[in-house]
C-alpha positions as CSV (number, residue, x, y, z in Angstrom):
1,X,-24.2,4.4,1.8
2,X,-21.4,1.8,0.4
3,X,-22.7,-0.5,-2.4
4,X,-21.3,-3.7,0.3
5,X,-23.6,-2.3,3.1
6,X,-26.7,-1.9,0.9
7,X,-26.3,-5.2,-0.6
8,X,-25.9,-6.8,2.8
9,X,-28.8,-5.2,4.3
10,X,-31.1,-6.3,1.2
11,X,-30.1,-9.8,1.6
12,X,-30.6,-10.0,5.6
13,X,-34.2,-8.3,4.6
14,X,-34.9,-10.6,1.9
15,X,-35.4,-7.9,-0.6
16,X,-34.3,-8.5,-4.4
17,X,-32.6,-5.7,-5.7
18,X,-33.1,-6.8,-9.3
19,X,-29.9,-8.0,-10.9
20,X,-28.9,-10.2,-13.1
21,X,-26.6,-13.1,-12.3
22,X,-23.3,-11.4,-13.5
23,X,-24.2,-8.1,-11.8
24,X,-24.2,-9.7,-8.3
25,X,-21.3,-8.3,-6.6
26,X,-18.9,-10.7,-4.6
27,X,-19.2,-11.4,-0.9
28,X,-18.3,-8.3,1.3
29,X,-15.1,-10.2,1.8
30,X,-13.5,-12.3,-0.7
31,X,-10.7,-13.2,1.0
32,X,-8.8,-16.3,-0.5
33,X,-4.8,-17.2,-0.7
34,X,-3.0,-17.9,-4.0
35,X,0.3,-19.6,-4.4
36,X,3.8,-17.8,-4.4
37,X,7.1,-18.5,-5.2
38,X,9.0,-21.2,-3.0
39,X,6.3,-22.5,-2.1
40,X,5.0,-19.1,-0.3
41,X,1.4,-18.4,-0.1
42,X,0.5,-14.9,-0.6
43,X,-3.4,-13.3,0.7
44,X,-5.5,-11.4,-1.5
45,X,-8.9,-9.4,-0.9
46,X,-10.8,-8.6,-3.7
47,X,-13.8,-6.1,-3.3
48,X,-15.8,-5.3,-6.7
49,X,-18.6,-6.1,-9.1
50,X,-19.0,-10.2,-9.9
51,X,-18.2,-9.5,-13.7
52,X,-15.5,-7.1,-14.7
53,X,-16.4,-4.6,-17.6
54,X,-13.8,-4.4,-20.3
55,X,-13.9,-0.9,-19.3
56,X,-13.6,-1.4,-15.8
57,X,-10.5,0.1,-13.7
58,X,-8.9,-2.2,-11.5
59,X,-6.5,-1.0,-9.2
60,X,-4.0,-3.4,-7.2
61,X,-3.1,-1.6,-3.6
62,X,0.2,-2.5,-1.7
63,X,1.1,-1.6,2.2
64,X,4.2,-0.5,3.4
65,X,6.2,-1.7,6.4
66,X,3.8,-1.5,9.3
67,X,0.4,-2.8,8.6
68,X,-1.0,-5.3,5.9
69,X,-3.4,-5.0,3.3
70,X,-6.4,-4.9,5.3
71,X,-5.8,-2.9,8.1
72,X,-3.8,-0.2,5.9
73,X,-6.6,-0.2,3.3
74,X,-10.2,-1.8,4.6
75,X,-10.6,-1.3,8.3
76,X,-13.8,-0.1,9.3
77,X,-16.8,0.6,7.3
78,X,-16.3,3.3,4.8
79,X,-12.5,2.4,4.2
80,X,-10.3,3.8,1.5
81,X,-11.4,0.8,-0.2
82,X,-14.6,1.0,-0.2
83,X,-14.9,5.0,-1.8
84,X,-12.6,3.5,-4.8
85,X,-15.6,0.7,-4.9
86,X,-18.1,3.1,-4.9
87,X,-15.9,5.2,-7.6
88,X,-16.2,2.3,-10.0
89,X,-12.9,0.5,-9.4
90,X,-12.5,-3.5,-9.0
91,X,-9.9,-3.2,-5.8
92,X,-7.3,-6.1,-5.0
93,X,-5.9,-5.9,-1.7
94,X,-2.3,-8.3,-1.2
95,X,0.2,-9.0,1.5
96,X,3.3,-9.3,0.4
97,X,5.3,-12.2,2.1
98,X,5.5,-12.1,5.9
99,X,2.2,-9.6,6.4
100,X,-0.7,-10.6,7.3
101,X,-2.0,-14.1,6.2
102,X,0.7,-14.6,3.6
103,X,3.5,-16.8,4.5
104,X,7.7,-15.9,4.9
105,X,10.6,-18.0,4.0
106,X,12.5,-19.6,6.9
107,X,14.9,-16.4,7.3
108,X,18.1,-17.0,9.1
109,X,17.4,-14.3,11.9
110,X,21.0,-14.6,12.9
111,X,22.3,-13.6,9.6
112,X,21.4,-9.7,9.6
113,X,23.4,-8.8,6.6
114,X,19.8,-10.3,4.8
115,X,17.6,-7.8,3.9
116,X,14.2,-9.8,5.0
117,X,11.6,-9.0,2.3
118,X,13.7,-6.7,0.1
119,X,12.2,-5.1,-3.0
120,X,13.4,-8.1,-5.1
121,X,11.1,-10.3,-2.9
122,X,8.3,-7.9,-3.1
123,X,8.2,-7.5,-6.9
124,X,8.2,-10.9,-7.3
125,X,5.0,-11.7,-4.9
126,X,3.4,-8.1,-7.0
127,X,3.9,-10.4,-10.3
128,X,2.5,-13.4,-9.0
129,X,-0.5,-11.4,-7.8
130,X,-1.0,-8.8,-11.2
131,X,-0.6,-12.2,-13.1
132,X,-3.6,-13.6,-11.0
133,X,-5.3,-10.7,-11.7
134,X,-4.6,-10.4,-15.2
135,X,-6.0,-13.6,-15.9
136,X,-9.2,-13.2,-13.4
137,X,-10.1,-10.2,-15.1
138,X,-9.2,-10.6,-18.2
139,X,-7.2,-7.5,-18.4
140,X,-3.5,-7.0,-20.2
141,X,-2.8,-4.1,-17.4
142,X,-3.5,-3.9,-14.0
143,X,-3.4,-0.3,-12.1
144,X,-0.8,0.0,-9.0
145,X,-1.3,1.6,-5.6
146,X,2.2,1.6,-3.6
147,X,1.9,3.1,0.2
148,X,5.2,4.5,1.6
149,X,7.8,1.5,1.0
150,X,4.9,0.0,-1.2
151,X,5.4,2.8,-3.3
152,X,9.3,1.8,-3.6
153,X,7.8,-1.5,-4.4
154,X,5.6,-1.2,-6.8
155,X,7.8,1.6,-8.7
156,X,10.5,-0.9,-9.0
157,X,8.5,-3.6,-10.2
158,X,7.0,-1.1,-12.8
159,X,10.6,-0.5,-14.0
160,X,10.3,-4.5,-14.9
161,X,7.2,-4.7,-15.8
162,X,6.2,-1.5,-17.9
163,X,3.7,-4.3,-20.0
164,X,1.9,-5.4,-17.2
165,X,1.1,-1.9,-15.9
166,X,-1.6,0.4,-16.4
167,X,-1.3,3.5,-14.1
168,X,0.8,3.6,-11.5
169,X,0.0,5.6,-8.2
170,X,2.3,6.2,-5.4
171,X,1.4,7.6,-1.6
172,X,3.9,9.0,0.9
173,X,7.2,7.4,-0.9
174,X,10.7,7.8,-0.8
175,X,12.8,7.7,-4.2
176,X,17.0,7.6,-4.0
177,X,17.9,10.5,-2.9
178,X,20.3,11.8,-0.6
179,X,18.6,14.5,1.7
180,X,17.5,14.5,5.5
181,X,15.4,11.8,6.8
182,X,14.0,11.9,10.4
183,X,14.9,8.1,10.9
184,X,18.3,8.2,9.7
185,X,19.5,8.3,13.6
186,X,17.3,5.6,14.7
187,X,19.1,3.1,11.7
188,X,22.6,4.2,11.1
189,X,25.5,2.6,12.8
190,X,26.2,4.6,15.5
191,X,30.4,4.7,14.3
192,X,29.3,5.4,10.1
193,X,25.9,7.4,10.3
194,X,26.1,6.5,6.4
195,X,26.0,3.2,7.2
196,X,22.7,0.9,8.5
197,X,23.4,-0.3,11.9
198,X,23.2,-4.8,11.3
199,X,22.9,-4.7,15.1
200,X,18.9,-4.1,13.7
201,X,17.2,-7.4,14.0
202,X,15.5,-9.3,10.7
203,X,12.1,-8.9,11.7
204,X,10.2,-5.7,12.8
205,X,8.5,-6.4,16.2
206,X,5.8,-3.7,17.5
207,X,3.3,-4.6,20.4
208,X,-0.2,-3.0,20.1
209,X,1.3,0.3,22.3
210,X,3.8,0.9,19.8
211,X,1.3,0.7,17.0
212,X,-1.1,3.3,18.9
213,X,2.2,5.3,19.6
214,X,2.8,5.4,16.1
215,X,-0.3,6.5,14.8
216,X,-0.6,9.3,17.5
217,X,2.8,10.7,16.5
218,X,1.6,10.9,13.0
219,X,-0.2,13.8,13.9
220,X,0.8,17.0,14.1
221,X,-1.5,18.3,16.6
222,X,-2.2,18.2,20.5
223,X,-6.2,17.1,19.5
224,X,-6.2,14.1,17.5
225,X,-9.6,14.1,17.2
226,X,-10.2,15.8,13.8
227,X,-8.2,13.3,12.0
228,X,-9.1,9.7,14.2
229,X,-11.8,8.6,16.3
230,X,-9.8,7.6,19.2
231,X,-12.4,5.1,20.7
232,X,-11.2,3.1,17.5
233,X,-7.1,3.0,17.8
234,X,-7.3,-0.9,20.2
235,X,-9.5,-2.4,17.7
236,X,-7.5,-0.2,14.7
237,X,-3.9,-1.9,16.6
238,X,-5.5,-5.0,17.3
239,X,-6.3,-5.5,13.3
240,X,-2.6,-4.3,12.9
241,X,-0.9,-7.1,15.5
242,X,-3.4,-9.9,15.4
243,X,-2.3,-11.8,12.2
244,X,0.6,-13.1,14.6
245,X,-2.1,-14.5,16.7
246,X,-0.1,-12.9,19.4
247,X,-0.7,-9.0,19.5
248,X,2.0,-8.4,18.0
249,X,3.1,-7.4,14.5
250,X,5.9,-9.4,13.2
251,X,7.0,-8.5,10.0
252,X,10.4,-8.5,7.5
253,X,12.3,-6.0,8.5
254,X,14.1,-5.3,5.5
255,X,12.2,-2.2,4.4
256,X,14.6,-0.4,7.0
257,X,17.8,-1.0,5.0
258,X,16.7,-0.5,1.5
259,X,14.7,3.1,3.3
260,X,18.0,3.7,4.9
261,X,20.3,3.9,2.0
262,X,17.6,5.4,-0.4
263,X,17.3,8.6,1.9
264,X,21.1,8.8,1.7
265,X,21.2,8.1,-2.1
266,X,21.2,5.0,-3.1
267,X,18.7,3.8,-6.6
268,X,17.3,0.2,-6.3
269,X,15.3,1.9,-9.4
270,X,15.5,5.1,-11.0
271,X,12.1,6.6,-12.5
272,X,13.5,7.5,-16.0
273,X,12.4,3.1,-16.4
274,X,9.3,3.9,-15.8
275,X,7.1,4.5,-19.4
276,X,3.1,4.5,-17.5
277,X,1.3,7.5,-16.8
278,X,2.6,7.9,-12.9
279,X,0.8,10.3,-9.9
280,X,3.2,11.1,-7.1
281,X,0.8,12.1,-4.1
282,X,2.7,13.3,-0.5
283,X,0.8,14.1,2.8
284,X,1.5,17.4,4.2
285,X,2.5,16.0,7.6
286,X,4.1,12.9,6.8
287,X,7.1,12.2,8.9
288,X,8.3,8.9,6.4
289,X,8.8,10.4,3.1
290,X,10.1,14.2,2.4
291,X,9.2,16.9,-0.8
292,X,13.1,16.5,-2.0
293,X,11.3,12.8,-2.8
294,X,8.7,13.9,-5.2
295,X,10.8,16.6,-6.9
296,X,13.7,13.9,-7.6
297,X,10.9,11.2,-8.5
298,X,9.0,13.9,-10.8
299,X,12.4,14.9,-12.5
300,X,13.4,11.4,-13.1
301,X,9.8,10.4,-14.9
302,X,11.4,11.6,-18.2
303,X,10.0,8.3,-20.2
304,X,6.1,8.1,-18.4
305,X,3.5,9.5,-20.9
306,X,2.2,11.5,-18.3
307,X,3.3,12.7,-14.8
308,X,2.2,14.5,-11.9
309,X,2.1,15.4,-8.5
310,X,0.2,16.7,-5.5
311,X,0.2,17.9,-2.0
312,X,-2.6,16.4,0.3
313,X,-3.6,19.1,2.4
314,X,-3.7,18.8,6.5
315,X,-2.8,14.9,5.8
316,X,-0.6,12.3,7.8
317,X,1.1,9.7,6.9
318,X,-1.9,7.4,7.7
319,X,-4.3,9.3,5.3
320,X,-5.7,6.0,3.8
321,X,-7.3,5.4,7.5
322,X,-7.3,8.6,9.2
323,X,-10.8,10.7,8.6
324,X,-11.9,11.3,5.1
325,X,-12.4,15.3,5.1
326,X,-8.4,15.1,6.5
327,X,-7.3,14.2,3.2
328,X,-9.0,11.1,2.2
329,X,-11.9,12.3,-0.1
330,X,-8.8,14.4,-1.4
331,X,-6.3,11.1,-2.1
332,X,-9.9,9.2,-3.9
333,X,-10.9,12.2,-6.0
334,X,-7.0,12.4,-7.5
335,X,-7.0,8.5,-8.3
336,X,-10.4,8.8,-9.6
337,X,-9.1,11.5,-11.5
338,X,-6.2,10.3,-12.6
339,X,-7.0,6.9,-13.7
340,X,-10.0,7.9,-15.7
341,X,-9.8,5.5,-18.3
342,X,-7.1,2.7,-19.4
343,X,-4.1,4.3,-20.3
344,X,-3.7,2.0,-23.4
345,X,-7.4,0.7,-24.7
């Protein structure tokens, strides 16, 4: 039983847990917003104890190009976030501009040369949240976790701000290496396979049917039940899409352009500029990242004081929301081992 559930039951029943005031955890959902750059609003969720111990492990989770922070990491009881909290982490979830409750700039949607939600913009948002966490938790550095495009964003951010990052963990993330990629044909210009198709709309939009189809397609078996509870698929799709109020996911789509060019060898950042302990994780059945990304990323981490890479057997791209035994438990254990204590006490 999770700490959050124990506290909820205790409060409902009128029981006292004999906790001192400074030990009382925050409510189950500590959701709030902070001011971002250029008048934007960034949404945050914090899960953990009320007071952060000086030796506490604080980690910021950053979503990818599809679901936002809550849908990616804190969907339902016993979530990925719950598992990290039960290991003693203080967990923050954030949303990059344009995801869930975070506002987006007024992009000119007719100008398809724009990269809406670029890694530069994402890094700006991450820095705003990292600064907020450092001040709130009274810590010099924060560990970062990024899933898929979120891994691209947090790695780029780390190359700029090594002094603010304690540990870096990336999951199912592309790196700038030219290798076959399953999405190349979907994003390529029909007249030039090495060029991104500028006709693709600035925003990514997906209705609930497409969201469910994507989740099911990630599982390489006819029987999906070992990985997911199919009865939860509709509520999952609703949680992904409902931030717009129209049951359609609409988020900045620039990550697709950057991912396309990364898959063709372009480097928006180089891992040699990362100088913090780094863990690279890839799911066995991930269709977004490639084995070549892991090997090239690891090879270039020449200045990281510690580096490691692991593969999660039987895990899919959506390992953070699949059933725990299909890679999620192994992922949590790997993070727990790797971030054993602050890197630079």
